LUMKOL-811685 format. One record per residue: residue in three letters; x, y, z of N, C-alpha, C in turn. Coordinates in steps of 0.2 Angstrom, whole numbers, padded with zeros to 4 digits. Atoms other than C-alpha are relative to their C-alpha. Example, Ala and Ser with C-alpha at 12.3 -4.5 7.8 and 13.67 -1.06 7.14 Angstrom:
! residues 2
[ALA,[0004,-0006,0000],[0062,-0022,0039],[0004,0006,0000]]
[SER,[-0004,-0006,-0001],[0068,-0005,0036],[-0004,0005,0003]]
! end
This chain:
! residues 105
[UNK,[0003,-0004,0005],[0004,-0404,0078],[0003,-0001,-0007]]
[UNK,[-0002,0001,0006],[0005,-0405,0060],[-0001,0007,-0004]]
[UNK,[0000,-0007,0004],[0009,-0391,0047],[-0006,-0001,-0006]]
[UNK,[0005,0000,0006],[-0005,-0386,0035],[0003,0003,-0006]]
[UNK,[-0002,-0002,0006],[-0002,-0383,0017],[-0005,0005,-0003]]
[UNK,[0005,-0005,0002],[-0010,-0367,0010],[-0003,-0002,-0007]]
[UNK,[0003,0002,0006],[-0012,-0375,-0007],[0003,-0007,-0002]]
[UNK,[-0003,0007,0002],[-0009,-0392,-0016],[0006,0001,-0004]]
[UNK,[-0006,-0002,0004],[0004,-0383,-0027],[0005,0003,0004]]
[UNK,[-0005,-0004,-0004],[0013,-0375,-0013],[0006,-0005,0001]]
[UNK,[-0006,0004,0000],[0031,-0382,-0015],[0004,0002,0006]]
[UNK,[-0004,-0003,-0005],[0038,-0371,-0001],[0000,-0004,0006]]
[UNK,[0002,0003,-0006],[0030,-0381,0013],[0000,-0008,-0001]]
[UNK,[-0001,0007,0001],[0037,-0399,0011],[0000,-0004,0007]]
[UNK,[-0001,0003,-0006],[0038,-0402,0030],[-0007,-0003,0002]]
[UNK,[0006,0003,-0002],[0024,-0415,0035],[0000,0001,0007]]
[UNK,[0000,0000,-0007],[0029,-0414,0053],[0003,0007,0002]]
[UNK,[-0003,-0007,-0002],[0031,-0396,0060],[0005,0000,0005]]
[UNK,[-0004,-0001,-0006],[0044,-0390,0072],[-0004,0001,0006]]
[UNK,[0004,-0001,-0006],[0040,-0390,0090],[-0002,0007,0001]]
[UNK,[0002,-0007,-0001],[0030,-0375,0094],[-0004,0003,-0006]]
[UNK,[0003,-0002,0005],[0023,-0373,0077],[-0008,0000,0001]]
[UNK,[0007,0000,-0001],[0004,-0369,0076],[-0003,-0001,-0006]]
[UNK,[0004,0001,0006],[-0009,-0375,0064],[-0005,0006,0001]]
[UNK,[0005,-0005,0000],[-0019,-0360,0060],[-0007,-0001,-0004]]
[UNK,[0006,0002,0004],[-0031,-0368,0047],[0000,-0008,0000]]
[UNK,[0000,0007,0000],[-0035,-0386,0052],[-0003,-0003,-0005]]
[UNK,[0004,0003,0006],[-0046,-0389,0037],[0004,-0001,-0006]]
[UNK,[-0004,0000,0006],[-0032,-0387,0025],[0003,-0007,0000]]
[UNK,[-0003,0006,0001],[-0024,-0403,0018],[0007,0000,0003]]
[UNK,[-0006,0000,-0003],[-0008,-0408,0027],[0005,-0002,-0006]]
[UNK,[-0006,0002,0005],[0009,-0410,0017],[0001,-0008,0001]]
[UNK,[-0001,0007,-0001],[0011,-0429,0014],[0008,-0001,0001]]
[UNK,[-0007,0003,-0001],[0027,-0438,0020],[0000,-0007,-0003]]
[UNK,[0000,0006,0003],[0033,-0453,0011],[0000,-0006,0006]]
[UNK,[0000,0006,-0005],[0030,-0470,0020],[0007,-0003,0001]]
[UNK,[-0006,0003,-0001],[0045,-0479,0027],[0001,-0006,-0005]]
[UNK,[-0002,0005,0005],[0054,-0490,0015],[0002,-0007,0004]]
[UNK,[-0003,0007,-0003],[0058,-0509,0018],[-0005,-0004,0004]]
[UNK,[0005,0003,-0004],[0042,-0514,0027],[-0004,-0005,-0005]]
[UNK,[0003,0004,0004],[0032,-0529,0021],[-0006,0003,-0003]]
[UNK,[0006,-0003,0004],[0018,-0526,0008],[-0006,0000,0004]]
[UNK,[0006,0000,-0004],[0005,-0531,0021],[-0001,0006,0005]]
[UNK,[0000,-0006,-0004],[0010,-0517,0032],[-0002,0006,-0003]]
[UNK,[0003,-0006,0003],[0007,-0504,0019],[-0007,-0001,-0002]]
[UNK,[0007,0001,0002],[-0010,-0511,0014],[-0004,0001,0007]]
[UNK,[0003,-0001,-0007],[-0015,-0512,0033],[0000,0008,0002]]
[UNK,[-0001,-0007,-0002],[-0008,-0494,0036],[-0005,0004,-0004]]
[UNK,[0004,-0004,0004],[-0018,-0487,0021],[-0007,-0001,0001]]
[UNK,[0007,0002,-0002],[-0034,-0496,0026],[-0002,0003,0007]]
[UNK,[0001,-0003,-0007],[-0032,-0489,0044],[-0001,0008,-0002]]
[UNK,[0001,-0007,0002],[-0030,-0471,0036],[-0007,0001,-0003]]
[UNK,[0006,-0001,0004],[-0045,-0473,0025],[-0006,-0001,0005]]
[UNK,[0005,0001,-0005],[-0056,-0480,0040],[0000,0006,0004]]
[UNK,[0000,-0006,-0005],[-0051,-0465,0051],[-0003,0006,-0004]]
[UNK,[0003,-0005,0004],[-0056,-0453,0037],[-0007,-0001,0000]]
[UNK,[0007,0002,0000],[-0072,-0462,0035],[-0004,0001,0006]]
[UNK,[0003,0000,-0006],[-0076,-0463,0053],[-0001,0008,0002]]
[UNK,[0001,-0007,-0001],[-0073,-0444,0055],[-0005,0003,-0004]]
[UNK,[0006,-0003,0004],[-0084,-0440,0041],[-0007,-0002,0002]]
[UNK,[0007,0003,-0002],[-0098,-0451,0047],[-0002,0004,0007]]
[UNK,[0001,-0003,-0007],[-0096,-0443,0065],[-0002,0008,-0002]]
[UNK,[0002,-0007,0002],[-0097,-0425,0056],[-0007,0000,-0003]]
[UNK,[0006,0000,0003],[-0112,-0430,0047],[-0006,-0002,0004]]
[UNK,[0006,0002,-0004],[-0122,-0436,0062],[-0001,-0007,0001]]
[UNK,[0000,0007,-0001],[-0119,-0454,0062],[0005,-0002,0006]]
[UNK,[-0004,0001,-0006],[-0113,-0458,0080],[0000,-0007,0002]]
[UNK,[0000,0007,-0002],[-0117,-0476,0082],[0002,-0005,-0005]]
[UNK,[-0002,0005,0005],[-0109,-0491,0074],[-0006,-0004,-0004]]
[UNK,[0006,0003,0002],[-0127,-0498,0072],[-0003,0004,-0006]]
[UNK,[0002,-0004,0005],[-0131,-0483,0061],[0004,0000,-0007]]
[UNK,[-0005,0000,0005],[-0115,-0485,0050],[-0001,-0007,-0004]]
[UNK,[0001,0006,0005],[-0121,-0499,0037],[0005,0001,-0005]]
[UNK,[-0004,-0001,0005],[-0110,-0503,0023],[-0002,0005,-0005]]
[UNK,[0003,-0005,0004],[-0121,-0493,0012],[0001,0007,0002]]
[UNK,[-0001,-0006,-0003],[-0120,-0478,0023],[0008,0002,-0001]]
[UNK,[-0007,-0001,0000],[-0101,-0479,0024],[0002,0001,-0007]]
[UNK,[-0002,-0001,0007],[-0099,-0481,0005],[-0003,0006,-0003]]
[UNK,[0003,-0007,0002],[-0111,-0466,0002],[0005,0006,0002]]
[UNK,[-0004,-0005,-0003],[-0100,-0456,0014],[0007,0000,-0004]]
[UNK,[-0007,0001,0004],[-0084,-0462,0004],[-0001,0004,-0006]]
[UNK,[0001,-0003,0007],[-0092,-0456,-0012],[0000,0008,0001]]
[UNK,[0001,-0007,-0002],[-0096,-0439,-0004],[0007,0004,0001]]
[UNK,[-0006,-0003,-0002],[-0079,-0436,0003],[0006,-0001,-0005]]
[UNK,[-0005,0001,0006],[-0070,-0442,-0013],[0005,-0006,0002]]
[UNK,[-0005,0005,-0001],[-0062,-0458,-0006],[-0003,-0006,-0004]]
[UNK,[0002,0006,0004],[-0062,-0474,-0016],[-0005,-0005,0004]]
[UNK,[0005,0005,-0003],[-0076,-0487,-0013],[0004,-0005,0005]]
[UNK,[-0004,0005,-0005],[-0071,-0496,0004],[-0003,-0007,-0001]]
[UNK,[0002,0008,0000],[-0071,-0515,0005],[-0004,-0001,0006]]
[UNK,[0003,0002,-0006],[-0081,-0524,0018],[0004,0000,0006]]
[UNK,[-0005,0000,-0006],[-0065,-0526,0029],[0001,0007,0002]]
[UNK,[-0001,-0007,-0002],[-0063,-0507,0029],[-0007,0003,0003]]
[UNK,[0007,-0002,-0003],[-0082,-0505,0033],[0000,-0002,0007]]
[UNK,[0000,0002,-0007],[-0080,-0516,0048],[0005,0003,0004]]
[UNK,[-0005,-0003,-0004],[-0064,-0507,0053],[-0003,0007,0002]]
[UNK,[0003,-0007,-0001],[-0074,-0490,0052],[-0005,-0001,0006]]
[UNK,[0005,0001,-0006],[-0088,-0498,0064],[0004,-0001,0006]]
[UNK,[-0004,0001,-0006],[-0074,-0504,0076],[0003,0006,0003]]
[UNK,[-0002,-0006,-0003],[-0067,-0487,0077],[-0005,0004,0003]]
[UNK,[0006,-0004,-0003],[-0084,-0479,0080],[-0002,-0003,0007]]
[UNK,[0002,0003,-0006],[-0087,-0492,0094],[0005,0000,0005]]
[UNK,[-0006,0001,-0004],[-0070,-0490,0102],[-0001,0005,0006]]
[UNK,[0001,-0004,-0007],[-0070,-0484,0121],[0004,0006,-0001]]
[UNK,[-0004,-0006,0000],[-0064,-0467,0123],[0003,0002,0007]]
! end
């Protein structure tokens, strides 16, 4: 489980990873960010951020009623990115979104 931040300016809750047994009572609130580990190659950070963006976009598309990778065109994905406030995704990120949506569960 992750700890929810009550507001973006809430400095008291710096823990991104809650203690065991902590409950998230408001899942829609943004989570506290935790710094990425240092010392990894630049390509790792790029792919990590691309995966995070693709997951956010896939979740937003599913929430908006786009359930099939065939429905998720680049234009649809980019429009969704604009709606949720994410920077314009590249073609590689759009392909990753479609792969996430097609993944077997």
